[in-house]
N, C-alpha and C positions, 0 to 999 in steps of 0.2 A: 051213672054214679060212681061208680065201681073206679073208673077214670077217674074225677076230682080226686081220689085217696090217693093211689096211687102214688096220682102228681107229685100232693101233699105229701109222700112220705120221704121223695126220692128229694123232695124240698128243705126234706130238714125240717119243717115249721109243723105246730102240735095249734089243733084249730082251734083247741080250750082260749093262745091266747090268743082269741081276739079276742071282740066281743062280740054274741053271738048274732045283733042285725043287721051284722057285714057279713056273715059267711049265709046269710040267709034271704039275703036281699034278695030278687024275681030277676029286676030289670039289666042286672050284670052277668055280660055269660062265664062261665065258670071260671076259661081264662085270667080274667080280668079281678075278680076272688084269688085265686089266690096269686096273683102278683099284690094285692092291694095288699095278703095276711102276710106275705113280702117281704113285702116295705113296710109291714103294723109287726117283724115282733125283727127283723136283723137292722132298720135302720138307711136309711137315705142311699140309694142303689143309683149303676147312672149304669143306659139300655144294655150296654154289654155282658154285667153285673147279671143283670136279671137275667139275660136270655142265661148265662150259666149256669145259675143257684135254678130253676126252677126247670130249663131243661125244654123251652118251649126252644121253638123257630122266632126268630127274631120280629119274622113280620104280624106271623099271634102275640110278641108285645108289641110290638110296635100298638094292632089294634088294642089285646087289652089297656094299656095307659089309654088312650085313645077316649075308651070311656070310660074309662076312671078320672080323665080332664072335663068327661059332658059333663060325668056326675059333680064333681069338685070335692071328688077326695084325695087328692093330689096337689101336693107343689107341686114344680120346675121351678132349681135356680140354676145359673152358670153355672159349671165346673170355672174356676178365681183360676188356675195351673192351669188348668187346656178349656182356653171358653168357644172349641169347637165340639163341646161333650155335655148336655146336661144332665142334673140329674136330677132322681124324682124323688119324691119324699111323702108318705102317708099323711096328711092334714092334723090326723089329731097330734099326733107324734112332733112335727115345727108347734102347733100350738099348746104343747106339754113345755118344749124346751121355752117356749117365749112367757112364759106362763100361766098361757090370757084362755088356756081351760077349766074348763070348772076343779075343783078339786070333790 
């Protein structure tokens, strides 16, 4: 647990900014929880941006993104400026932007 807290501090993410249920979800690995927190607080990012913010290895971020996709917590969009890149976004953020989330 100490390692998770250290990673949050390094990434500059406050755990209080996301719902407690997302932080305490057990089926997700710790790396996925941290990536979800980063996407939830700092908005949509590419894989490279997530690696820089989280200080995880690229393979760890790929695994975390895979687990988030499996749990339908992530939206993956093509980057219109560079079609080789994918932009990842926390699903609740995208719903709020479109006005579809419950208020």
